[in-house]
C-alpha positions in Angstrom: 150.1 90.6 174.3 147.2 90.4 172.7 147.5 92.5 169.3 145.4 94.7 167.3 145.4 97.0 164.7 142.8 98.9 162.6 143.5 100.4 159.4 141.3 103.1 157.1 140.6 101.7 153.5 140.9 105.1 150.8 141.0 103.3 147.5 141.1 99.5 146.3 141.1 97.4 143.6 140.2 94.0 142.7 141.8 91.3 141.2 139.8 88.0 139.5 142.2 84.7 138.8 138.8 82.7 137.5 135.4 82.0 138.5 135.9 80.9 141.3 138.9 83.1 143.1 139.7 86.4 143.6 141.1 89.4 145.8 140.2 92.8 146.6 143.5 94.8 147.7 142.5 97.7 150.6 144.9 100.6 150.9 145.6 103.1 153.7 147.3 106.2 151.8 149.6 104.1 149.7 150.9 101.4 152.6 148.3 98.1 152.2 145.8 97.9 154.8 144.4 94.2 153.6 143.2 92.1 151.5 139.8 90.1 151.7 140.1 87.0 148.7 137.0 85.3 148.1 136.9 81.6 147.2 134.5 78.6 148.2 137.5 76.8 150.5 136.7 79.0 152.6 137.4 76.4 156.1 140.5 76.2 155.2 142.1 80.2 155.1 142.3 81.5 158.4 142.7 85.3 158.8 146.3 86.6 159.1 148.5 89.3 159.2 150.9 89.4 156.6 153.9 92.9 156.7 156.3 95.0 154.1 157.3 96.2 157.7 156.5 94.6 161.1 155.2 99.3 161.4 152.4 98.6 159.6 151.3 94.9 159.4 148.4 94.2 157.1 145.2 92.4 157.3 144.4 89.0 155.5 140.9 88.2 155.8 138.8 85.3 153.6 135.3 85.6 152.2 132.5 82.5 150.6 132.4 84.1 146.7 128.9 84.9 146.8 129.5 88.0 149.3 131.6 89.7 146.9 128.8 91.9 145.3 128.4 93.3 149.0 132.0 93.5 149.5 131.6 95.4 145.8 128.9 97.4 147.6 130.4 98.2 150.6 133.4 100.1 149.0 131.8 101.5 146.4 129.0 103.3 148.9 130.0 103.7 152.7 132.4 106.2 154.3 134.1 105.5 156.5 135.6 102.4 156.2 138.5 100.6 158.1 139.4 96.7 158.7 140.5 95.5 161.5 142.4 92.3 162.9 142.4 90.9 166.7 144.5 88.8 168.3 143.6 87.8 171.9 146.7 86.7 173.3 147.0 83.1 172.6 144.0 83.1 170.9 142.6 82.4 167.3 143.1 86.2 165.3 139.8 87.4 164.1 139.2 90.1 161.2 136.6 92.4 160.6 135.7 95.0 157.6 133.2 97.6 157.6 131.9 101.0 158.8 132.7 102.5 161.8 130.2 105.4 162.3 126.1 104.4 162.2 123.1 105.2 159.8 119.6 106.6 160.0 117.3 103.7 159.5 115.3 103.5 156.4 117.4 105.9 155.7 116.5 105.0 151.9 119.1 103.5 149.6 
């Protein structure tokens, strides 16, 4: 059976371990929505579901450290935001992060 979770992102916190590793914790109210890890060893890190409790599993995804600024810009300037995890029946999980609303082209940002 396919599994999908999509959580709104209402707040975030940033942690930097050293120059080549860090993460952003995403929250949905007072619950964990997900983690975005930044690493240069992206090929070894697959998306996954984690769980503090099974009713609201958080989503873990990794992106290259080169995307750090882009992700922070999205967190600072876009609303509403969501993190989504999807695993088809018998398939590999995918994760995504972003907005769910369309924006007009050339809005001047």
